[in-house]
C-alpha positions in Angstrom: -43.9 12.8 2.0 -41.7 9.8 0.9 -41.6 6.7 3.1 -38.3 5.9 4.8 -37.3 2.9 6.8 -35.3 4.3 9.6 -32.6 2.0 11.1 -32.6 -0.5 8.2 -29.5 -1.7 6.5 -30.2 0.3 3.3 -30.7 3.4 5.4 -27.4 2.9 7.2 -25.6 2.3 3.9 -27.1 5.5 2.4 -25.8 7.5 5.4 -22.2 6.1 5.1 -19.7 8.1 3.2 -18.3 6.5 0.0 -14.9 6.0 1.7 -16.4 4.3 4.8 -18.7 2.1 2.6 -15.8 0.8 0.5 -13.6 0.4 3.6 -16.4 -1.8 5.2 -16.6 -3.9 2.1 -12.9 -4.5 2.0 -12.7 -5.5 5.7 -15.7 -7.9 5.5 -14.3 -9.6 2.3 -10.8 -10.0 4.0 -12.2 -11.6 7.1 -14.6 -13.9 5.1 -11.7 -14.9 2.9 -9.3 -15.6 5.8 -11.9 -17.5 7.8 -12.7 -19.7 4.8 -9.0 -20.4 4.3 -8.8 -21.5 8.0 -11.9 -23.7 7.7 -11.3 -25.3 4.3 -7.5 -25.4 4.1 -6.6 -25.3 7.8 -3.0 -26.2 8.3 -0.8 -23.1 8.2 -3.7 -20.7 8.2 -4.6 -21.8 11.7 -1.2 -20.7 13.0 -0.9 -17.0 14.2 2.6 -16.9 12.7 1.1 -17.3 9.2 -0.8 -14.0 9.6 2.3 -12.4 11.0 4.3 -13.6 8.1 1.9 -11.9 5.7 2.7 -8.7 7.5 6.4 -9.5 7.5 6.5 -10.2 3.8 4.4 -7.2 2.9 5.5 -4.4 5.2 7.2 -2.5 2.4 4.2 -2.9 0.2 1.9 -1.5 2.9 4.1 1.6 3.2 4.3 2.1 -0.6 0.6 1.4 -1.0 -0.3 4.1 1.5 1.7 6.6 -0.5 0.0 5.4 -3.7 -3.4 5.8 -2.0 -2.7 9.4 -1.2 -1.7 10.2 -4.8 -4.8 8.3 -6.1 -7.1 10.2 -3.7 -5.9 13.4 -5.3 -6.7 11.9 -8.8 -3.1 11.0 -9.7 -0.9 7.9 -10.0 2.7 7.0 -9.4 4.2 4.0 -11.0 7.8 4.7 -9.9 7.5 3.4 -6.3 9.0 -0.1 -7.2 11.9 1.5 -9.0 12.6 3.8 -6.1 12.5 0.9 -3.7 15.0 -1.1 -5.8 17.3 1.9 -6.0 17.1 2.5 -2.3 17.9 -1.2 -1.5 20.9 -1.2 -3.9 22.3 2.1 -2.7 22.0 1.1 1.0 23.6 -2.3 0.3 26.5 -0.7 -1.5 26.9 1.9 1.2 27.0 -0.6 4.0 29.2 -3.3 2.4 31.4 -1.3 0.0 31.7 2.0 1.9 31.7 0.6 5.4 28.7 2.8 6.3 26.2 2.5 9.2 22.5 1.8 9.4 21.7 5.5 10.3 23.3 6.9 7.2 21.7 4.2 5.2 18.3 5.4 6.4 19.2 9.0 5.5 20.2 7.8 2.0 16.7 6.1 1.6 14.9 9.2 2.7 17.1 11.4 0.5 16.3 9.3 -2.6 12.6 9.3 -1.9 12.7 13.1 -1.3 14.6 13.7 -4.5 12.1 11.7 -6.6 9.2 13.4 -4.8 10.4 16.9 -5.3 11.1 16.4 -9.0 8.0 14.4 -9.9 5.8 16.7 -7.8 7.1 19.8 -9.5 6.6 18.3 -13.0 3.1 17.1 -12.2 1.8 20.0 -10.1 3.4 23.1 -11.5 4.1 22.0 -15.2 0.8 20.1 -15.4 2.4 17.0 -17.0 0.4 13.8 -16.8 1.3 11.9 -13.6 1.5 8.6 -15.5 4.1 9.9 -17.9 6.2 11.6 -15.2 6.2 8.5 -12.9 6.9 6.2 -15.9 10.0 8.2 -16.6 10.8 8.1 -12.9 10.5 4.3 -12.9 12.8 3.9 -15.9 15.3 6.3 -14.4 15.3 4.5 -11.0 15.7 1.1 -12.6 18.5 2.3 -14.7 20.3 4.0 -11.8 20.0 0.8 -9.8 22.0 -1.0 -12.5 24.6 1.7 -12.7 25.1 1.6 -8.9 25.9 -2.1 -9.1 25.1 -4.8 -11.6 25.7 -7.9 -9.4 23.1 -9.0 -6.8 24.7 -9.6 -3.4 23.8 -10.3 0.3 24.9 -7.6 2.8 27.5 -8.8 5.3 27.5 -5.7 7.5 27.2 -6.9 11.1 25.3 -3.9 12.4 22.7 -4.2 9.7 22.3 -7.9 10.1 21.6 -7.3 13.8 18.8 -4.9 13.0 17.5 -7.2 10.2 17.4 -10.2 12.5 15.6 -8.4 15.3 12.2 -10.0 16.1 9.4 -8.5 18.1 7.7 -11.3 20.0 3.9 -11.1 20.6 3.1 -12.3 24.2 0.4 -14.9 24.4 0.1 -15.3 20.6 1.7 -18.3 19.0 1.5 -22.1 18.6 3.0 -25.3 19.9 5.8 -26.8 17.7 6.4 -30.4 17.0 8.5 -30.7 20.2 5.5 -29.6 22.3 7.1 -26.2 23.0 5.0 -23.1 22.8 6.6 -20.6 20.4 5.5 -16.9 20.4 4.6 -15.4 17.1 6.8 -12.5 16.0 6.9 -9.6 13.6 9.9 -7.8 12.1 10.8 -4.2 12.7 9.4 -3.3 9.3 5.9 -4.3 10.4 6.0 -1.8 13.2 7.2 0.9 10.8 4.4 0.0 8.4 1.7 0.1 11.0 3.0 3.5 12.3 2.8 4.8 8.7 -0.8 3.6 8.4 -1.8 5.2 11.7 -0.1 8.5 11.0 -1.7 8.9 7.6 -5.1 7.7 8.8 -5.0 10.6 11.2 -3.7 13.0 8.6 -6.4 12.1 6.1 -9.2 12.0 8.6 -8.5 14.9 11.0 -6.2 17.5 9.3 -6.8 20.3 6.9 -4.2 18.9 4.5 -6.0 15.5 4.5 -9.3 17.2 3.6 -7.5 19.1 0.8 -6.4 15.8 -0.7 -10.0 14.6 -0.9 -11.3 18.0 -2.2 -8.7 18.1 -5.0 -9.4 14.5 -6.0 -13.2 15.1 -6.0 -13.1 18.3 -8.1 -10.1 20.6 -8.8 -12.4 23.4 -9.9 -14.5 23.2 -6.7 -11.3 23.0 -4.6 -10.1 26.2 -6.2 -13.4 27.9 -5.4 -12.9 26.8 -1.8 -9.6 28.6 -1.7 -7.4 25.4 -1.7 -4.0 25.6 -3.4 -4.5 22.8 -5.8 -0.9 22.8 -7.2 0.6 22.7 -3.8 -1.7 19.9 -2.7 -0.9 17.8 -5.7 2.8 18.5 -5.1 2.5 17.3 -1.5 0.8 14.1 -2.5 3.6 13.1 -4.9 6.2 14.2 -2.3 4.7 12.0 0.4 4.3 9.1 -2.0 8.0 9.1 -3.0 9.2 9.6 0.6 7.1 6.6 1.6 8.5 4.7 -1.4 12.0 5.5 0.1 11.0 4.3 3.5 9.3 1.3 2.0 12.5 0.6 0.0 14.5 0.5 3.2 12.0 -1.8 4.9 12.1 -4.0 1.9 15.9 -3.9 2.1 15.8 -4.9 5.8 13.5 -7.9 4.9 15.6 -9.3 2.0 19.0 -8.2 3.2 20.5 -7.8 -0.2 20.9 -5.5 -3.2 19.7 -6.4 -6.7 18.5 -4.7 -9.8 15.6 -7.1 -9.9 14.3 -6.2 -6.4 10.7 -4.9 -6.0 9.6 -6.0 -9.4 5.9 -5.3 -9.8 5.6 -3.4 -6.5 4.0 -0.5 -8.2 1.3 -2.7 -9.7 0.7 -4.4 -6.4 0.5 -1.1 -4.6 -2.2 0.1 -7.1 -4.1 -3.1 -6.9 -4.0 -3.0 -3.0 -5.2 0.6 -3.0 -8.1 -0.3 -5.4 -9.1 -3.4 -3.4 -8.9 -1.2 -0.3 -11.5 1.1 -1.6 -9.4 3.9 -3.2 -11.0 5.0 -6.5 -9.0 5.9 -9.6 -11.2 8.8 -10.2 -10.0 10.4 -7.0 -11.7 11.8 -3.9 -12.4 8.4 -2.2 -10.0 6.3 -0.2 -8.6 5.3 3.1 -5.2 4.0 4.2 -6.9 1.5 6.6 -8.6 0.1 3.6 -5.2 0.0 1.8 -3.8 -2.1 4.7 -6.6 -4.6 4.3 -6.2 -4.4 0.5 -2.5 -5.6 0.9 -3.6 -8.3 3.4 -6.4 -9.5 1.0 -4.0 -9.6 -1.9 -1.4 -11.6 0.0 -4.0 -13.9 1.5 -5.5 -14.8 -1.9 -2.0 -15.5 -3.2 -1.3 -17.8 -0.2 -4.6 -19.6 -0.7 -3.8 -20.2 -4.4 -0.3 -21.5 -3.5 -1.7 -23.7 -0.7 -4.2 -25.2 -3.1 -1.4 -26.5 -5.2 -1.5 -23.8 -7.9 2.0 -22.6 -7.2 2.9 -21.4 -10.8 3.3 -17.7 -11.2 0.6 -17.3 -13.8 -2.1 -18.8 -11.5 -1.3 -16.1 -8.9 -1.5 -13.4 -11.6 -4.8 -14.7 -12.9 -6.2 -14.9 -9.4 -5.1 -11.4 -8.5 -6.6 -10.1 -11.8 -9.9 -11.8 -11.1 -10.0 -10.5 -7.5 -9.3 -6.9 -8.8 -12.1 -7.2 -11.3 -14.5 -8.5 -8.7 -13.7 -5.6 -6.3 -14.1 -3.1 -9.1 -17.5 -4.5 -10.0 -18.6 -4.5 -6.4 -17.5 -0.9 -6.0 -19.3 0.2 -9.2 -22.5 -1.6 -8.4 -22.7 -0.4 -4.8 -21.8 3.2 -5.6 -24.4 3.2 -8.4 -27.0 1.7 -6.0 -26.2 4.2 -3.3 -26.6 7.1 -5.7 -30.0 5.8 -6.8 -31.0 5.3 -3.2 -29.9 8.8 -2.3 -31.8 10.3 -5.2 -35.0 8.4 -4.5 -34.6 6.1 -7.5 -34.2 8.9 -10.1 -31.9 7.4 -12.8 -31.5 10.8 -14.4 -29.8 12.4 -11.4 
């Protein structure tokens, strides 16, 4: 009989699923990073509002990244989410200011755009078996082009009803800091943050405790095995792209609520940030492994490292890009090393397994 050390760290790691292992790594790295920022840079990082601002500035990215994670769990990719967000923001801005619309119909427009992209791209990927990258690349170009056709000039929305919603702040009792005048000011979050956290909660439950969630993991792990289990692979892939695009539409409206304007240049790079956040959060490009809670912490980690770089005086755009690239590579290496170690530990050290 082989000797096993029960209750040790190695034994606990071996018993963890790949998804939970990568999620744990992401959460630990984020807290270590943020605590180090508080200790060594202090200043703004010690204020609760700084953390709330990370959520405020990245609520749209959290929503879009959750959709991206679902697609990646099934083994796909969707690089159209940034274009969809830009199209949503421009269409909603034009609707509110030029057509004297209201916030409710603007929300319906956002959902409709996301639904349309999801249906078309999902059908092309799932039922015509076209590569997801090619389909979503075409979707990205189409969305960006349509954004320019809707309106070429960037403008701020003056609609009073929308501005009232945009400027709504949700105060957090007991959490805040004392300003220069000695007055305690509560920290706050925008409505978009509440929407983002609800999306994370809903899809955490879907992925963890529903049959459809298990189908996503099964298809991403092995399509052939999923077919043998009686799972409708085409329909599952279609649903993943549909959900991703609808969340991109919702994320686009949340983005629109945050910036309060329409512009063809909005949400540039959102798709790459969504992919990076998903990977940092433990979602693997090979499929079958991932968690939206990890994606949330992936977004927070990505934004925190950007804030650290800026606070350190490296406020040029290329320094942020270099740092994000380095962080992404580090997470990929950590994931690869730990997954390889775990496989060897599970097989008793047999390298040929």
